[in-house]
N, C-alpha and C positions, 0 to 999 in steps of 0.2 A: 738641972737635969734637962737630959735631951727628950723631946717627943718623938715616939715611932710614926713613922708614915708609913701608910699600906703601900707596898708595892703596884704599879700601875698594871703590870703585866698578868696580875690574877685576875684584874676585872675583863681586861682583854681575852684572856684564855676561856673565860666562862660564856664569854660572847660569841667567841668563834665557836666553840663546842657546841651551843645551843643552835648556832646558824648551822652546822654542817647537820647536826641530829633532824634539823626540819628540812634539809636538802634531802637527807636519805629518805626521809619519811615520804614527803612528796614524790620523791624519784620512785620508791615502790608503791604506792597509790597507783602513779600512773601507768606502770606495768602491770600491777593487777588490774585495771579497768581495760586495758587493751586486752589482757589475756582473756578476760571474763567477754569481752564483746567479740573476740575471735572464736569462743568456744560458743557462742551463742549463734552465731551466723553459722557456724559449722552443725550444731544441733538442728538449725531450721532445714539446712541441706539435706541430713538424713533424712529428716520427718518427712521432706517432699520425695525423697527415694523412696522410703517405704511405703507411703501411700499409694506414689505412681506403680510400685511392685504389685502390691497387695490389690489394687483395682484391677491390673493386668491378670494377676493369680486369679481372681476370682471368674474374670471375663473367660480365661483359660479353663477352668473348672465348668463353667457354662457349656462351652463347648465340647469337652469331653462326656460330660453327661449327655448332650446330644448325640454324640458320636456312638455311646453305650447303647442309647435306644437305638441306633441306625444297626449296629451290631448285633442287638437281638432280635429284632426284625428280619435282618436278612438270614440270620443262624435258623428261625424257624421256617422261612419261607423258601430257603435255596433247598435245592436237592443234592447238589455236591460241593467240593470243596471250591471250584472254578467260578461256581455261578456264585457263591458265597462272595468270593474275592472281587466279582465283577460288581455287586449289586452293592458291596462297602463303598468301591471306588466311584461309583456312578452316584450315589447319594451324598457323598463327602465331598465332591469336589468343587462345591461352592465355598467352602470354609478350611478346604485341606488339600495336600497332594499326597498322593498315595502312589506306591511302585516297589517293587523289590528290592531289597538289599541284604547282602550275604544270606542269601536263603529264606529270609523272611519278610514278609507283608508289611512293609513299614507306613504310617501314617503319619504327616507331620503338616503343623500348622503354629502361626506367631501372631503373637498379640503384642500391639508395640506399648511401651513403656513413655517414652518420651519422643523428642525428635532423633535421636541417637542410638537409642537402646531399643530392644524388643525383648520379649518373652518368647522362647523356642520352644515348643515342645513336640517328642518324637515317642511314637507306640510302636511298638510291635504286635500285630494283630495276630491273635493266636487263629490254628487252623480249626474247623468245625472238629475232625477228629481230637484233638486234642482237648476240645472243651468237652465232648461225649465222653471219653475216657476218664475224666475227670482229674485231669492231670491240671488241668488252669483251674484258678477260682473265680476269674473274670474274664472278659473277651479281649484285654488286651496285657501289654506289661509296658511300662513307663522305660523308655530308653534313656530320655533327657528330659530336664525340666529345667532349663537356665537361660541366664540373661545373655543376650549376646549384643554386641554393638553393630549398628546397622549404618554408622557414618565412617569416612576413614578420616585418619589423624594425618593431618600436616602439620609437622613439625618446623618452625623458622629457626636454625640453628646460625644465621648468618650475624657477622658483627661489623659495626660500623666503626671503625676504628679511625680512620681519616675521612673526612668529608670534603 
């Protein structure tokens, strides 16, 4: 009787399969780790931007409250519309710019978020007649409250093909 011998290829196939499985697992682990690190950095950037935005928004709300007090004082002290707008413009010139735009008296100011962005606020100030006739529930209407870029972008599209 002949003894049956085990084929050598079965042992090698199992080893190759195990090596392949381990390599796949290591590759997927490395991809998962790099993805998690990228997501963590992105989350930190979003958190920093949100913190900057809400800090600037709080400062803009403080300026808006100050302007609201100025509007109320000018409304009670002014005798006519022209004097009302003159008083508002005079008392807000320290933190805002005022002027006429599209037939409305517009007050605008900026609060910096970071080096390249600012929160821009534009208000349309209602006339004393509108306020007296109860057409307006406040002294102003917010025209815009938006983040704007204050820095110019300069892209570099050059390719160094031959040095």
